C-alpha positions in Angstrom: -13.3 -16.1 11.0 -11.8 -14.1 8.2 -14.5 -12.9 5.7 -13.4 -12.4 2.1 -15.4 -10.3 -0.4 -13.3 -11.4 -3.4 -12.9 -15.1 -2.9 -13.0 -15.9 -6.6 -10.7 -13.1 -7.6 -8.1 -13.9 -4.9 -8.3 -17.7 -5.6 -7.6 -17.0 -9.3 -4.7 -14.6 -8.3 -3.2 -17.3 -6.1 -3.5 -19.9 -8.8 -1.7 -17.8 -11.4 0.7 -15.9 -9.1 3.8 -17.9 -10.2 3.1 -17.5 -13.9 1.9 -13.9 -14.0 3.8 -10.9 -12.5 1.8 -8.5 -10.4 0.8 -5.3 -12.2 2.7 -2.2 -11.0 5.9 -4.0 -10.0 8.8 -4.9 -12.2 9.6 -8.6 -12.5 12.6 -7.9 -10.3 10.4 -6.2 -7.8 8.0 -9.1 -7.7 10.8 -11.6 -7.2 12.4 -9.5 -4.5 9.1 -9.2 -2.6 8.4 -12.9 -3.0 11.8 -13.9 -1.9 11.5 -11.6 1.1 8.3 -13.2 2.3 9.4 -16.8 1.5 12.8 -16.5 3.2 11.7 -14.4 6.2 10.2 -15.7 9.4 6.4 -15.5 9.8 5.3 -13.2 12.6 1.9 -13.4 14.4 -0.5 -10.9 15.6 -3.9 -11.0 17.4 -6.8 -8.8 16.2 -8.1 -6.6 19.0 -10.8 -4.7 17.0 -14.3 -5.9 16.6 -13.8 -5.8 12.8 -10.4 -5.2 11.2 -10.5 -4.4 7.4 -8.0 -6.1 5.1 -6.8 -3.5 2.6 -5.3 -3.7 -0.9 -2.7 -1.1 0.2 -1.4 0.3 3.5 -3.8 3.2 3.5 -7.5 3.7 4.5 -8.0 5.3 1.0 -7.6 1.8 -0.6 -10.2 -0.8 -1.2 -11.1 -3.6 1.2 -10.9 -7.3 0.4 -12.5 -8.6 3.6 -12.0 -8.4 7.3 -10.8 -10.2 10.4 -12.7 -10.3 13.7 -11.6 -9.8 17.3 -9.4 -12.6 18.7 -8.3 -14.0 15.3 -4.5 -14.7 15.0 -3.0 -13.6 11.7 0.3 -14.4 10.0 2.4 -11.3 9.2 5.5 -10.8 7.1 6.7 -7.2 7.6 5.7 -3.7 8.5 5.8 -0.2 7.0 5.1 3.3 8.3 2.5 5.1 6.2 -1.0 6.4 6.9 -1.9 7.1 10.6 -4.8 5.3 12.1 -5.8 6.7 15.5 -2.2 8.0 15.9 -0.5 4.8 14.8 1.3 4.9 11.4 2.4 1.2 11.3 0.8 -1.2 8.8 1.4 -4.9 8.6 1.8 -6.9 5.4 0.1 -10.3 5.6 2.2 -13.4 5.0 2.9 -14.7 1.4 -0.2 -15.8 -0.6 -2.7 -14.2 1.8 -1.4 -10.7 0.9 -3.0 -7.4 1.8 -2.4 -5.0 4.6 -3.9 -4.3 8.0 -3.5 -1.4 10.4 -1.2 -2.2 13.3 -3.4 0.0 15.5 -5.7 -2.9 16.0 -3.2 -5.8 16.3 -1.3 -7.0 19.3 2.0 -8.8 18.5 2.2 -12.4 19.5 5.9 -12.8 20.2 8.4 -10.6 18.2 7.2 -7.7 16.2 7.5 -8.0 12.4 10.6 -6.6 10.7 10.5 -3.6 8.3 9.5 -4.2 4.7 11.8 -3.1 1.9 9.9 0.0 0.5 11.4 -0.5 -3.0 9.9 -4.0 -3.1 6.3 -2.9 -2.2 5.9 0.7 -3.4 6.1 2.4 -6.8 8.8 5.1 -7.1 8.7 8.5 -8.8 10.4 11.8 -9.1 8.7 15.3 -9.1 8.9 17.3 -12.3 7.5 20.7 -11.5 9.9 23.6 -11.0 10.6 25.0 -8.5 8.2 22.8 -6.5 4.9 21.0 -6.6 2.1 21.3 -4.1 1.0 18.5 -1.8 -2.6 18.1 -0.8 -4.5 16.5 2.0 -6.8 14.9 -0.6 -6.8 13.9 -4.3 -7.9 17.4 -5.6 -6.5 20.9 -5.9 -9.4 22.0 -3.7 -8.0 20.0 -0.8 -6.0 21.7 1.9 -2.3 22.5 1.1 -0.2 20.0 2.9 3.3 21.1 1.9 5.6 21.3 -1.1 8.2 19.1 -2.8 11.2 20.5 -4.6 11.9 19.7 -8.2 13.3 16.2 -8.7 12.4 15.0 -5.2 12.3 11.2 -5.1 9.0 9.7 -3.7 7.4 6.4 -2.8 3.8 6.0 -4.0 1.2 3.9 -2.2 -1.5 3.9 -4.8 -3.4 6.1 -7.3 -6.9 7.0 -8.1 -8.7 9.2 -10.6 -9.9 12.7 -9.6 -10.1 16.2 -10.9 -7.8 16.7 -13.9 -4.6 18.7 -13.7 -3.1 19.6 -17.1 -5.3 16.9 -18.6 -4.2 14.2 -16.2 -6.9 12.8 -13.9 -4.6 10.6 -11.7 -3.6 11.4 -8.2 -0.8 9.7 -6.2 -1.0 9.1 -2.5 2.5 9.1 -1.0 3.8 7.0 1.9 3.2 9.9 4.3 -0.5 10.1 3.4 -0.3 13.2 1.3 -1.5 13.5 -2.3 0.2 14.9 -5.4 -1.1 15.2 -8.9 0.5 12.6 -11.2 0.8 15.4 -13.8 4.0 16.4 -11.9 5.4 13.0 -11.1 7.6 11.0 -13.4 7.4 7.3 -12.7 10.6 5.4 -12.0 9.8 2.0 -13.2 6.2 0.7 -13.3 3.3 3.1 -12.5 1.6 2.7 -9.1 -1.4 0.4 -8.7 -4.9 1.8 -8.5 -6.3 2.1 -5.0 -8.6 -1.0 -5.6 -6.1 -3.2 -7.5 -5.3 -6.3 -5.4 -1.8 -7.3 -4.5 -0.6 -10.9 -5.2 
């Protein structure tokens, strides 16, 4: 049986979802995401892990909102490719109103596999601002291992953000869809800013 650690919070979110746009998405983005899930078919998956965490974002760096247990069948809306879990980079978005993300590593499809999510509907967008390039890190700090570079004005999709060591006075760090981290000091938001790692989806 699904165990939810934020019953009151999610109940309130569901009750007000129609009237209040989700923080971190434009109104158009919310409508696009809602229309996607309402109009699209619902897919099903069976949990194969003893305990599968429900996450606020498709990354293990995000907060948990509860968990599913082995054998439960869950309703899915779409999939993305982000943070690897035991070699599997797929994550499933739960169907409309339930919300949240689960790692596909511990789910067996019941019938057809979910379609791909529209990244613009679910992820914040940005553009790098440092010339000639900005460093990527394996964690949200300049002390973390160098994980590559992005050239000036590279377009990126951001999973979520959290506060860490300041860079140029800015404490925020963005986790990109490939799992790497970049200081928000060198990313210009395109539209709304990304959600914090523990901020729930509606």
